[in-house]
C-alpha positions as CSV (number, residue, x, y, z in Angstrom):
1,T,-29.5,-5.1,-112.0
2,Y,-27.3,-7.4,-110.1
3,S,-25.6,-4.6,-108.1
4,K,-29.0,-3.1,-107.1
5,T,-30.3,-6.5,-106.0
6,K,-27.2,-7.1,-103.9
7,E,-27.3,-3.7,-102.3
8,I,-30.9,-4.2,-101.3
9,E,-30.0,-7.6,-99.9
10,L,-27.2,-6.1,-97.8
11,K,-29.4,-3.3,-96.5
12,L,-32.3,-5.6,-95.7
13,L,-30.1,-8.1,-93.8
14,K,-28.5,-5.2,-91.9
15,D,-31.9,-3.8,-91.0
16,M,-33.2,-7.2,-89.8
17,A,-30.1,-7.7,-87.7
18,L,-30.3,-4.3,-86.1
19,T,-34.0,-4.1,-85.5
20,G,-34.8,-7.8,-84.7
21,V,-31.8,-10.1,-84.1
22,V,-29.6,-7.9,-82.0
23,P,-32.5,-6.7,-79.7
24,A,-33.7,-10.3,-79.3
25,T,-30.2,-11.6,-78.5
26,A,-29.6,-8.7,-76.0
27,A,-33.0,-9.4,-74.3
28,Q,-32.0,-13.1,-74.0
29,V,-28.7,-12.0,-72.4
30,A,-30.6,-9.7,-70.0
31,D,-33.0,-12.5,-69.0
32,L,-30.1,-14.9,-68.3
33,G,-28.3,-12.2,-66.4
34,R,-31.3,-11.8,-64.1
35,A,-31.6,-15.5,-63.7
36,R,-27.9,-15.7,-62.8
37,E,-28.3,-12.9,-60.2
38,A,-31.2,-14.8,-58.6
39,L,-29.1,-18.0,-58.4
40,A,-26.1,-16.1,-57.1
41,A,-28.3,-14.5,-54.4
42,V,-29.0,-17.9,-52.9
43,K,-25.4,-19.1,-53.4
44,A,-26.4,-21.6,-56.2
45,D,-24.1,-22.7,-59.0
46,T,-24.1,-20.2,-61.8
47,K,-21.5,-21.8,-64.1
48,A,-24.0,-23.0,-66.7
49,L,-25.6,-19.5,-67.0
50,D,-22.2,-17.9,-67.0
51,A,-21.2,-20.0,-70.0
52,R,-24.4,-19.3,-71.8
53,I,-24.1,-15.5,-71.2
54,K,-20.5,-15.6,-72.4
55,S,-21.5,-17.5,-75.5
56,L,-24.3,-15.0,-76.3
57,G,-21.8,-12.2,-75.8
58,G,-19.7,-13.7,-78.5
59,V,-22.8,-14.0,-80.8
60,L,-23.6,-10.3,-80.2
61,A,-20.0,-9.5,-81.1
62,D,-20.3,-11.5,-84.3
63,L,-23.5,-9.8,-85.2
64,Y,-22.0,-6.3,-84.8
65,A,-18.9,-7.5,-86.7
66,G,-21.1,-8.7,-89.6
67,I,-23.0,-5.4,-89.5
68,D,-19.8,-3.5,-89.7
69,L,-18.7,-5.6,-92.7
70,V,-22.0,-4.8,-94.5
71,D,-21.5,-1.1,-93.7
72,S,-18.0,-1.2,-95.1
73,V,-19.1,-2.7,-98.4
74,L,-22.1,-0.4,-98.7
75,E,-19.8,2.6,-98.1
76,K,-17.4,1.4,-100.8
77,T,-20.2,1.1,-103.3
78,L,-20.9,4.8,-103.0
79,T,-17.8,5.7,-104.9
80,L,-17.9,3.1,-107.6
81,D,-19.6,3.0,-111.0
82,A,-21.8,0.0,-112.0
83,H,-18.9,-1.7,-113.8
84,H,-16.7,-1.8,-110.6
85,K,-19.5,-2.2,-108.1
86,A,-20.7,-5.6,-109.3
87,P,-17.3,-7.4,-108.6
88,L,-17.1,-5.8,-105.2
89,L,-20.6,-6.9,-104.3
90,A,-19.9,-10.4,-105.7
91,D,-16.8,-10.8,-103.6
92,K,-16.8,-8.6,-100.5
93,G,-20.6,-8.2,-100.4
94,A,-21.2,-11.9,-100.5
95,A,-18.6,-12.4,-97.8
96,A,-20.3,-9.8,-95.6
97,L,-23.7,-11.3,-96.1
98,E,-22.4,-14.7,-95.2
99,A,-20.7,-13.5,-92.0
100,L,-23.9,-11.6,-90.9
101,R,-26.2,-14.5,-91.9
102,A,-24.0,-17.0,-89.9
103,A,-24.2,-14.7,-86.8
104,C,-28.0,-14.4,-87.2
105,D,-28.3,-18.2,-87.6
106,E,-26.2,-18.7,-84.5
107,A,-28.3,-16.2,-82.5
108,E,-31.5,-18.0,-83.6
109,T,-30.3,-21.2,-82.0
110,H,-29.7,-19.5,-78.6
111,V,-32.7,-17.1,-78.4
112,E,-35.9,-18.5,-77.0
113,G,-38.8,-18.6,-79.4
114,A,-41.0,-16.0,-77.7
115,K,-38.2,-13.4,-78.1
116,W,-37.3,-14.3,-81.7
117,P,-38.8,-11.7,-84.1
118,F,-38.9,-13.8,-87.2
119,P,-40.2,-17.3,-88.0
120,K,-37.5,-19.9,-87.1
121,Y,-36.3,-22.3,-89.8
122,R,-38.0,-25.2,-88.2
123,E,-41.3,-23.4,-88.2
124,M,-41.0,-22.5,-91.9
125,L,-40.1,-26.1,-92.7
126,F,-43.2,-27.5,-91.0
127,L,-45.5,-24.9,-92.4
128,L,-44.8,-26.2,-95.9
């Protein structure tokens, strides 16, 4: 059914974010933090790394906000019958998916390829 499909989609995206995207993004932040410390130790300019780290911090915040939205929708579905679940999933569920997908897409543009746990869009395009 529509509702079951949307619930699976929400759970899958949440799982991918929590087990792949968030750890990869956090690892990128950690690497940049170490690079920043190394530059600071020799009194080199760290502004570029500071900006990148701050930007990735925002991406992580957006990822967790998207995960929270998904959780909120999934929690609401537990108390609804099928007739009331579908409109919720079509409205709030779709919005939660969009928010989390947007955060994942943004993370993908900032995390180096070796850390990214999934094929990147450009890789999938050129594999076709």
